[in-house]
C-alpha positions as a printed Julia matrix, in Angstrom:
290×3 Matrix{Float64}:
   0.0    0.0     0.0
   1.0    3.64   -0.37
   3.1    5.1     2.4
   2.19   8.12    4.46
   4.62  11.05    4.3
   6.81  11.43    7.4
   6.47  14.72    9.24
  10.03  15.72    8.32
   9.06  15.58    4.62
   5.61  17.13    4.92
   6.68  20.19    2.92
   8.64  18.17    0.32
   6.7   18.02   -2.95
   8.78  15.06   -4.17
   7.88  13.05   -1.07
   4.22  14.01   -1.43
   4.19  12.93   -5.09
   5.98   9.67   -4.27
   3.32   8.89   -1.65
   0.68   9.06   -4.39
   2.37   7.45   -7.41
   5.72   6.17   -6.14
   4.45   2.59   -6.1
   5.15   0.29   -9.09
   1.52  -0.71   -9.56
   0.2    2.83   -9.18
   2.44   4.1   -11.97
   1.47   1.24  -14.24
  -2.22   1.87  -13.58
  -1.77   5.48  -14.68
   0.04   4.17  -17.76
  -2.74   1.74  -18.64
  -5.62   4.16  -18.09
  -3.81   6.62  -20.37
  -3.68   3.82  -22.97
  -7.46   3.38  -22.81
  -7.86   0.49  -20.38
 -10.45   1.55  -17.82
 -12.21  -1.55  -16.45
 -11.09  -3.69  -13.55
 -10.88  -6.96  -15.47
  -8.93  -5.55  -18.4
  -6.5   -3.81  -16.04
  -5.98  -7.05  -14.14
  -5.45  -9.02  -17.34
  -3.01  -6.52  -18.82
  -0.91  -6.11  -15.68
  -1.14  -9.63  -14.21
  -1.9   -8.11  -10.82
  -3.87  -9.83   -8.04
  -7.45  -8.67   -7.48
  -6.62  -7.68   -3.89
  -3.66  -5.49   -4.84
  -5.54  -4.0    -7.8
  -8.5   -3.11   -5.58
  -6.16  -1.43   -3.07
  -4.22   0.56   -5.66
  -7.35   1.73   -7.49
  -8.9    2.84   -4.2
  -5.72   4.76   -3.35
  -5.58   6.52   -6.73
  -9.27   7.43   -6.47
  -8.8    8.76   -2.93
  -5.78  10.77   -4.14
  -7.8   12.33   -6.96
  -5.75  10.75   -9.75
  -8.58   8.5   -10.95
 -12.35   8.79  -10.76
 -14.95   6.03  -10.8
 -17.45   6.4   -13.64
 -20.45   4.02  -13.79
 -20.84   2.17  -17.07
 -23.38  -0.53  -16.1
 -26.48  -0.53  -13.93
 -27.91  -3.44  -11.87
 -25.41  -4.13  -10.45
 -23.49  -0.87  -10.8
 -20.07  -1.34  -12.36
 -17.43   1.29  -12.72
 -14.67   2.36  -15.06
 -11.57   4.18  -13.82
 -10.77   7.38  -15.67
  -7.95   9.87  -15.29
  -8.99  13.14  -13.68
  -7.37  16.5   -14.45
  -4.91  15.62  -11.66
  -4.17  12.3   -13.33
  -3.78  13.79  -16.81
  -1.28  16.27  -15.38
   0.89  13.26  -14.54
   1.23  12.2   -18.17
   4.23  14.44  -18.99
   5.93  12.96  -15.91
   5.17   9.45  -17.11
   6.48  10.19  -20.61
   9.6   11.81  -19.11
  10.25   8.62  -17.15
   9.87   6.61  -20.35
  12.23   8.96  -22.16
  14.82   8.71  -19.38
  14.66   4.91  -19.36
  14.76   4.66  -23.17
  17.96   6.72  -23.2
  19.8    5.73  -20.03
  18.55   2.25  -19.07
  17.55   0.66  -22.37
  19.88   2.72  -24.58
  23.51   3.82  -24.47
  22.85   7.38  -23.27
  23.05   8.98  -26.71
  20.77  11.97  -27.28
  18.98  11.29  -30.55
  15.73  12.1   -32.32
  16.01   8.87  -34.27
  16.42   5.27  -33.11
  18.26   2.05  -33.56
  15.97  -0.28  -35.48
  16.61  -2.92  -32.81
  16.27  -0.57  -29.84
  13.58  -0.65  -27.15
  11.65   2.31  -28.54
  11.66   0.83  -32.05
  10.46  -2.49  -30.66
   7.64  -0.72  -28.82
   6.59   1.12  -31.98
   6.7   -2.0   -34.12
   4.25  -3.64  -31.7
   1.7   -0.83  -32.15
  -0.2   -2.29  -35.16
  -3.39  -3.79  -33.79
  -3.5   -1.31  -30.9
  -6.56   0.9   -30.56
  -6.1    4.63  -30.26
  -7.98   5.77  -27.12
 -10.5    8.56  -27.46
  -8.82  11.87  -26.73
  -8.59  15.36  -28.13
  -5.59  17.57  -28.8
  -5.53  21.33  -29.37
  -5.16  22.13  -33.07
  -3.55  25.11  -34.73
  -7.02  26.09  -35.93
  -8.06  27.01  -32.39
 -10.25  23.99  -31.62
  -9.59  20.65  -29.94
  -9.7   17.71  -32.33
  -9.71  13.95  -32.16
  -6.44  12.83  -33.8
  -8.62  10.48  -35.88
 -10.95  11.72  -38.62
 -13.76   9.16  -38.41
 -15.27  10.41  -41.67
 -12.26   9.17  -43.66
 -11.22   5.61  -44.43
  -7.97   6.2   -42.55
  -5.93   8.9   -40.88
  -2.2    9.41  -41.28
  -0.57  10.84  -38.16
   2.94  12.07  -38.71
   4.87  12.99  -35.57
   7.83  15.34  -35.84
  10.2   17.05  -33.36
   9.7   20.77  -34.15
   9.79  23.31  -36.95
  12.24  26.19  -36.78
   9.6   28.85  -37.31
   8.24  30.9   -35.7
  10.32  30.16  -32.58
  14.05  29.51  -32.83
  15.22  25.98  -32.19
  17.46  25.2   -29.2
  21.22  25.54  -29.48
  22.79  22.39  -30.86
  19.53  21.25  -32.48
  21.17  20.36  -35.79
  23.72  18.21  -33.97
  21.03  15.85  -32.66
  20.55  13.0   -35.16
  17.07  12.94  -36.67
  15.95  16.49  -35.88
  16.32  18.01  -39.33
  13.55  17.74  -41.92
  10.4   18.83  -40.06
   9.59  21.68  -42.44
  10.35  19.43  -45.42
   8.04  16.74  -44.03
   5.18  19.21  -43.6
   5.72  20.51  -47.13
   5.75  17.02  -48.62
   2.49  16.1   -46.92
   1.09  19.48  -48.0
   2.06  18.9   -51.61
   0.56  15.39  -51.57
  -2.56  16.44  -49.65
  -4.72  16.36  -52.77
  -3.79  12.72  -53.33
  -4.6   11.85  -49.72
  -7.93  13.67  -49.91
  -8.85  12.0   -53.2
  -8.18   8.62  -51.57
 -10.43   9.47  -48.61
  -7.48   9.7   -46.22
  -7.03  12.37  -43.55
  -3.67  13.82  -42.55
  -2.67  15.18  -39.15
   0.72  16.56  -38.11
   1.66  16.24  -34.44
   4.4   17.92  -32.41
   4.81  19.15  -28.85
   4.98  22.77  -29.98
   2.29  25.15  -28.74
  -0.79  25.66  -30.94
   0.05  29.33  -31.48
   3.49  28.35  -32.8
   1.91  25.75  -35.05
  -0.64  28.31  -36.25
   2.01  30.76  -37.42
   3.94  28.0   -39.16
   0.78  26.7   -40.85
  -0.09  30.17  -42.09
   3.42  30.79  -43.43
   3.57  27.4   -45.17
  -0.09  27.22  -46.26
  -0.6   23.89  -44.46
  -4.08  22.54  -45.38
  -4.39  19.89  -42.66
  -4.57  20.26  -38.85
  -1.4   20.47  -36.82
  -2.05  19.03  -33.37
  -0.19  19.97  -30.21
   0.77  17.16  -27.85
   2.32  19.59  -25.4
   0.51  17.83  -22.52
   1.73  14.37  -23.68
  -1.75  12.85  -24.04
  -1.02  11.12  -27.35
   2.55  10.22  -26.37
   1.25   8.51  -23.24
  -1.64   6.8   -25.04
   0.63   5.18  -27.62
   3.91   5.24  -25.67
   5.48   7.28  -28.45
   9.26   7.76  -28.28
  10.55  11.18  -27.31
  13.78  13.02  -26.67
  14.54  16.1   -24.58
  16.03  19.22  -26.16
  15.84  22.82  -24.99
  14.37  21.6   -21.68
  11.3   20.3   -23.53
  10.1   16.87  -24.57
   9.96  16.44  -28.34
   8.38  13.64  -30.34
  10.69  11.51  -32.42
   9.75  11.33  -36.08
   7.21   8.59  -36.77
   4.34   7.97  -39.2
   1.23   6.03  -38.2
  -1.75   4.93  -40.26
  -4.94   4.48  -38.21
  -8.2    3.1   -39.6
 -11.65   4.53  -38.86
 -12.14   1.9   -36.13
  -9.25   3.57  -34.25
  -6.88   0.66  -34.85
  -3.26   1.38  -35.71
  -2.63  -0.49  -38.94
   0.87   0.61  -39.92
   3.88   2.28  -38.28
   7.02   3.72  -39.8
   9.78   4.2   -37.23
  12.49   5.26  -37.38
  11.96   7.46  -40.42
  15.17   7.89  -42.36
  13.71   8.66  -45.8
  10.99  11.29  -45.41
   9.75  11.36  -49.05
   9.48   7.57  -49.06
   7.58   7.65  -45.74
   5.0   10.03  -47.23
   4.5    7.79  -50.26
   4.31   4.63  -48.16
   1.72   6.1   -45.8
  -0.5    7.01  -48.76
  -0.15   3.56  -50.33
  -0.96   1.8   -47.03
  -3.93   4.07  -46.27
  -5.38   3.61  -49.75
  -5.36  -0.14  -49.22
  -7.52  -0.03  -46.09
């Protein structure tokens, strides 16, 4: 069970946070609810946790305000466990932990926006096909919040990229990080092929962790016809366990291209992306075949 905070650490925010989510199972429950698993049985099956421990940890996270119980069945009443605003605020922390472990525990410590094809993050991405994208919304450069998936199209192509250099300057040493260059090119290539995607009934979404106002200025300057979505709060990164890297004291998405069908199932993943023009063409070919 969760520990109480000793009096000597009562004013320590780290100790207070550890008392809420410092437990192995509590962190994994936040991870799984972010991934769209909300019911007791599916959480137990995914984590291999005993019913007793799961009941205790869920009760603790509810009491701490991280999760809330939402009824989904009457007679008898059954509940789902959903992240609250407090819980969603933990997602950047969770993704930062993943990023730290990808680099320092599962990798060799190299700062990179790309990946070894046989690395842990590549393995995680290659296992994504068949995964369902949870329902969530992200702020778009257009000023509204959008579902990353366009359910009116046969498929949606989500291309994740680190950051464009306009309107805000990129951090010092950006060009020295492998895999960072090419974000403007990628947006332009999807823009130039947008008519082909539209004709095929395929939606396109660009995703980065830049703010929506930054994305808006870039979209206006480059005449981008599709939504640019901001994952600055790490909702999508947590939902799909997307690989990231840290530059300029901010988490950035590594370049990846996903094709998701209208049933919210990931059907194809390209990661790492070494050849951007080929990735655009491949995503169109795959989406047209769905």
